[in-house]
C-alpha positions as CSV (number, residue, x, y, z in Angstrom):
1,M,208.3,64.2,-89.9
2,K,209.2,62.1,-87.1
3,Q,209.9,65.0,-84.9
4,I,206.7,66.4,-85.8
5,I,204.8,63.5,-84.9
6,T,206.6,62.9,-81.5
7,L,205.9,66.6,-80.4
8,M,202.2,66.0,-81.2
9,V,201.9,63.1,-79.3
10,A,203.9,64.7,-76.4
11,A,201.4,67.4,-76.7
12,A,198.4,65.2,-76.6
13,A,199.7,63.2,-73.4
14,I,200.4,66.4,-71.5
15,S,196.9,67.5,-72.4
16,A,195.4,64.2,-71.2
17,W,197.6,64.3,-68.1
18,G,195.8,67.9,-67.5
19,A,192.3,66.5,-67.6
20,D,191.0,64.1,-64.6
21,P,188.5,61.3,-64.8
22,Y,185.0,61.4,-63.7
23,K,182.0,58.9,-63.4
24,V,178.4,60.0,-62.6
25,Q,176.1,57.2,-61.9
26,V,172.3,58.1,-61.9
27,P,169.3,55.5,-61.1
28,A,166.7,55.4,-63.7
29,A,162.6,55.3,-62.8
30,G,161.0,52.0,-64.5
31,A,161.2,50.0,-67.7
32,D,160.2,53.1,-69.6
33,A,164.0,54.6,-69.1
34,E,165.6,51.6,-70.5
35,G,167.5,52.4,-73.7
36,K,166.7,56.3,-73.3
37,T,169.3,58.9,-73.8
38,V,170.4,61.2,-70.8
39,Y,171.9,64.3,-70.9
40,I,174.4,66.4,-68.6
41,Y,174.0,70.0,-69.2
42,N,176.5,72.8,-68.2
43,T,173.6,74.8,-66.4
44,D,175.5,77.9,-66.8
45,T,176.4,77.7,-70.6
46,E,173.3,75.5,-71.0
47,E,175.4,73.3,-73.3
48,V,175.4,69.5,-73.5
49,V,178.6,68.1,-71.8
50,D,177.7,64.5,-71.8
51,S,175.3,62.1,-72.6
52,T,174.7,58.1,-72.4
53,V,172.0,55.6,-72.5
54,V,170.3,53.8,-69.9
55,S,171.3,50.3,-69.5
56,Q,169.9,47.9,-66.7
57,G,168.0,51.0,-64.8
58,V,171.3,53.1,-64.6
59,A,172.6,56.0,-66.5
60,L,176.3,55.9,-66.2
61,F,178.5,58.7,-67.4
62,S,182.4,58.8,-67.6
63,G,185.0,61.1,-69.2
64,T,187.6,63.7,-68.3
65,M,187.6,67.3,-67.3
66,D,189.8,70.1,-66.4
67,E,187.6,72.0,-64.0
68,A,184.2,71.7,-62.0
69,I,181.1,73.2,-63.6
70,P,177.4,73.5,-62.3
71,A,175.3,70.7,-63.9
72,I,172.1,69.3,-64.3
73,I,170.8,65.9,-65.6
74,R,167.9,66.1,-67.8
75,N,165.6,63.4,-68.5
76,E,162.1,62.7,-66.8
77,E,162.7,59.0,-66.0
78,V,166.0,59.6,-64.4
79,K,166.3,60.5,-60.8
80,G,169.0,63.2,-60.6
81,G,168.9,67.0,-60.4
82,A,171.4,69.8,-60.1
83,F,175.0,68.8,-59.0
84,V,178.7,69.9,-59.4
85,L,180.3,67.6,-62.2
86,E,183.7,67.4,-61.0
87,P,186.7,64.8,-61.2
88,G,185.6,61.7,-59.0
89,S,182.9,59.3,-58.6
90,I,179.6,60.8,-58.3
91,A,176.4,59.1,-57.3
92,F,172.9,60.0,-56.7
93,S,170.1,59.6,-53.8
94,D,166.9,60.9,-54.1
95,G,167.9,63.3,-56.5
96,D,170.9,64.7,-54.5
97,A,174.6,64.0,-55.7
98,F,177.3,62.7,-53.3
99,G,180.7,60.9,-53.4
100,S,182.8,63.9,-54.6
101,P,184.2,66.6,-52.4
102,L,182.0,69.6,-53.5
103,N,178.9,67.7,-54.0
104,D,179.4,66.4,-50.5
105,T,179.9,69.8,-49.1
106,Y,177.0,71.2,-51.1
107,R,174.7,68.5,-50.0
108,A,175.6,69.2,-46.2
109,M,175.1,73.0,-46.9
110,G,171.6,72.3,-48.2
111,D,170.7,71.0,-44.9
112,S,171.7,74.2,-43.2
113,L,169.9,76.3,-45.9
114,N,166.8,74.5,-45.5
115,Q,166.8,75.0,-41.7
116,K,167.4,78.8,-42.3
117,V,164.6,79.0,-44.8
118,A,162.2,77.1,-42.7
119,A,163.2,79.5,-39.9
120,V,162.0,82.4,-42.1
121,R,158.6,80.7,-43.1
122,A,158.0,80.0,-39.4
123,A,158.4,83.5,-38.5
124,T,155.4,84.9,-36.7
125,D,156.1,88.7,-36.8
126,E,157.9,91.2,-39.1
127,A,161.0,91.4,-36.3
128,S,161.6,87.9,-36.3
129,G,161.0,87.2,-39.7
130,E,163.4,90.0,-40.7
131,A,166.0,88.5,-38.1
132,A,165.7,85.0,-39.6
133,F,165.8,86.3,-43.3
134,N,169.0,88.4,-42.2
135,S,170.7,85.4,-40.6
136,L,170.0,83.2,-43.9
137,L,171.5,86.0,-46.0
138,S,174.5,86.2,-43.8
139,Y,175.0,82.3,-44.1
140,V,174.6,82.4,-48.0
141,E,177.1,85.3,-48.2
142,A,179.7,83.7,-46.0
143,Q,179.1,80.4,-48.1
144,I,179.6,82.2,-51.6
145,G,182.7,83.9,-50.4
146,Q,184.3,80.7,-49.3
147,N,183.2,78.9,-52.6
148,L,184.1,81.7,-55.1
149,D,186.3,79.5,-57.0
150,N,183.9,76.5,-57.7
151,P,180.3,76.0,-58.8
152,I,178.9,75.9,-55.2
153,S,179.0,79.8,-55.5
154,W,177.0,79.6,-58.8
155,F,174.1,77.4,-57.4
156,L,173.9,80.1,-54.4
157,M,174.0,82.9,-56.7
158,R,171.4,81.6,-58.8
159,S,168.7,81.2,-55.6
160,F,170.0,84.1,-53.7
161,G,171.8,86.5,-55.7
162,S,168.7,89.0,-56.1
163,Y,168.8,89.6,-52.4
164,L,172.6,90.4,-52.1
165,E,174.0,93.8,-51.8
166,P,175.2,95.0,-55.4
167,A,178.5,96.1,-53.7
168,T,179.0,92.5,-52.2
169,I,178.5,91.0,-55.7
170,K,181.0,93.5,-57.2
171,D,183.6,92.5,-54.3
172,F,183.2,88.9,-55.0
173,A,183.8,89.2,-58.9
174,A,186.8,91.5,-58.3
175,R,188.4,88.6,-56.0
176,E,187.9,85.7,-58.2
177,P,187.9,85.6,-62.1
178,L,186.2,82.2,-62.3
179,F,183.3,83.6,-60.5
180,A,183.3,86.9,-62.6
181,N,183.4,85.1,-65.9
182,T,180.2,82.9,-65.4
183,K,177.4,83.6,-67.7
184,L,175.2,84.3,-64.6
185,T,177.6,86.5,-62.8
186,K,177.8,88.5,-65.8
187,K,174.0,88.7,-66.1
188,I,173.7,89.9,-62.5
189,L,176.3,92.5,-63.0
190,D,174.6,93.6,-65.9
191,A,171.4,94.0,-64.2
192,I,173.2,95.8,-61.3
193,A,174.6,98.2,-64.0
194,R,171.1,98.8,-65.3
195,R,169.4,99.2,-61.9
196,E,172.1,102.0,-61.3
197,A,171.3,103.5,-64.3
198,T,167.6,103.8,-63.4
199,A,167.9,104.4,-59.9
200,V,166.4,107.1,-57.7
201,G,167.3,110.6,-59.2
202,Q,168.0,109.1,-62.6
203,K,165.7,109.8,-65.8
204,Y,163.3,107.0,-66.6
205,T,164.3,105.1,-69.7
206,D,161.6,104.6,-72.2
207,F,160.5,101.2,-73.6
208,E,157.8,100.2,-76.4
209,V,155.4,97.2,-76.2
210,N,152.9,96.4,-79.0
211,G,152.8,100.3,-80.0
212,Q,152.6,101.4,-76.2
213,K,155.4,103.5,-74.9
214,L,156.0,104.4,-71.3
215,S,156.6,108.0,-72.4
216,D,153.0,108.1,-73.5
217,F,152.3,107.9,-69.7
218,V,155.0,110.0,-68.0
219,G,154.4,113.5,-67.2
220,K,151.0,113.5,-68.9
221,D,149.0,116.7,-67.7
222,G,151.9,117.2,-65.3
223,H,151.2,114.4,-63.2
224,Y,153.1,111.9,-61.1
225,L,153.2,108.5,-62.5
226,L,153.2,105.2,-60.3
227,V,154.5,102.4,-62.6
228,D,153.7,98.6,-61.4
229,F,155.8,95.9,-62.8
230,W,153.5,92.8,-61.9
231,A,152.3,89.5,-63.1
232,S,148.9,87.7,-62.3
233,W,150.7,84.7,-60.6
234,C,152.7,87.0,-58.3
235,G,151.2,86.7,-54.8
236,P,152.9,89.9,-53.5
237,C,152.0,91.9,-56.7
238,I,148.5,91.2,-56.0
239,R,148.7,92.2,-52.5
240,Q,150.5,95.5,-53.4
241,T,147.3,96.3,-55.6
242,V,145.4,96.8,-52.4
243,V,148.0,99.6,-51.5
244,L,148.0,101.1,-55.0
245,K,144.3,101.3,-55.1
246,E,144.2,103.3,-52.0
247,L,146.8,105.7,-53.2
248,Y,145.1,106.0,-56.6
249,N,141.9,106.7,-54.9
250,K,143.5,109.1,-52.5
251,Y,145.6,110.9,-55.0
252,K,143.9,110.6,-58.7
253,D,142.4,113.9,-58.6
254,K,145.5,115.6,-57.1
255,G,148.0,114.7,-59.9
256,L,148.6,110.9,-59.6
257,D,148.5,108.5,-62.4
258,V,148.9,104.5,-62.0
259,L,150.2,102.4,-64.9
260,G,150.4,98.8,-64.8
261,V,153.2,96.9,-66.9
262,A,152.4,93.0,-66.8
263,V,155.7,91.1,-67.3
264,W,156.6,87.5,-67.6
265,D,152.9,86.5,-67.6
266,E,150.4,85.3,-70.3
267,P,148.3,88.1,-71.8
268,E,145.0,86.5,-71.1
269,D,145.9,85.4,-67.5
270,T,146.9,89.3,-67.3
271,K,143.3,90.2,-68.7
272,R,141.6,87.9,-66.2
273,A,143.5,89.4,-63.3
274,I,142.7,92.8,-64.1
275,V,139.0,92.0,-64.0
276,Q,139.2,90.1,-60.9
277,H,141.1,92.5,-58.9
278,Q,139.3,95.4,-60.4
279,L,142.3,97.4,-61.4
280,P,141.1,100.6,-62.5
281,W,144.2,102.1,-64.4
282,E,145.8,101.3,-67.8
283,C,148.0,98.3,-68.0
284,I,150.5,97.6,-70.9
285,I,150.0,93.9,-71.5
286,D,152.6,91.1,-72.5
287,A,155.7,93.1,-71.7
288,Q,157.5,90.1,-71.0
289,R,161.5,90.9,-70.2
290,I,161.5,94.2,-72.4
291,P,161.3,96.6,-69.2
292,T,162.7,94.0,-66.8
293,D,165.9,93.8,-68.8
294,I,166.1,97.6,-69.3
295,Y,165.7,98.5,-65.6
296,G,167.5,95.4,-64.3
297,I,164.5,93.9,-62.5
298,Q,165.1,90.8,-60.9
299,G,162.0,90.3,-58.7
300,I,158.5,91.6,-58.8
301,P,156.4,93.5,-57.9
302,C,158.6,96.6,-58.7
303,I,156.9,99.9,-58.4
304,M,158.5,103.1,-59.3
305,L,157.2,106.9,-58.9
306,I,158.3,109.1,-61.6
307,G,158.1,112.7,-61.4
308,P,156.3,114.8,-64.1
309,D,159.9,115.6,-65.7
310,G,160.7,112.0,-65.7
311,T,162.9,111.8,-62.9
312,I,162.5,108.7,-60.8
313,L,161.6,109.5,-57.3
314,S,161.0,106.1,-55.8
315,R,161.8,102.5,-56.6
316,D,161.3,99.1,-55.1
317,K,159.4,100.4,-52.4
318,Q,156.1,98.5,-51.1
319,G,153.7,98.9,-48.3
320,D,154.0,101.7,-45.9
321,E,157.5,102.8,-47.4
322,L,156.0,103.3,-50.7
323,V,152.6,105.2,-49.3
324,A,155.4,107.4,-47.5
325,D,157.3,108.3,-50.8
326,V,154.1,109.3,-52.7
327,E,152.9,111.3,-49.9
328,K,156.1,113.1,-49.6
329,Y,155.5,114.4,-53.1
330,L,151.4,114.5,-53.2
331,G,150.4,114.8,-49.6
332,K,151.2,118.7,-49.6
């Protein structure tokens, strides 16, 4: 029995030695925060990893951990946002974490990111805007590649992952298991697989929302079908309705139908937008994530041209590129 107890104590000691201490100090705003419970969540798994009670205007967390994780402070009265929970002493200023290696790195990186994003927004023409955007993505891609083994890559993927080439993301995942095994990366890789399964040249995948099926509209009367996945709050979506109206008016008597599919939107908001913008085609309302999960759609508008036989002929095109694809098949 003594031997068993000795072994258990030794194993516990080894486990403790493998974990490093952390301390997180976050300022609280006002008297209302006093005595309130504050939580640290793992933003990847959405699990609570620590909690504390505000005392004397401060939320003070302490504990031990084996590896760094992407985290967030959740409480309205506490001034702390997203950060890397890692061994060391972490403090917050204006919602930004500092004092530990990865948080200091990420904070400095944020300044560069903000400058590059500002350059994209300040662009006055398409060419300069494209150049600024490509510079931003090149910087993001390089920073992700240098931080695959820590949560900095997680935060960058959450913000910019939808803009990176699928091959690049697959390469990152192949290089680093810690990166590949996050819930976020698995979700992105799943979306990539679904996009590839519904890419140009593939057959469409059916879905049903409130008794309406996509198959009810595909190939109807031998027509081509433009499917517009959109939402009332999405500015680019609304701007593309102008292009869709022009195409619809030009080709509706030559074999083109248009179908709106409202996703990520409140039904009443969708209905108001249909009236406000005078959309003349049918719309499947309240689709939410059903079609976007199936088609791996990570951003809207997403517009598809489906041929009479159900083959996807165009996808993710807008403006002049969309017009060119439609005219390729209906402008003869």
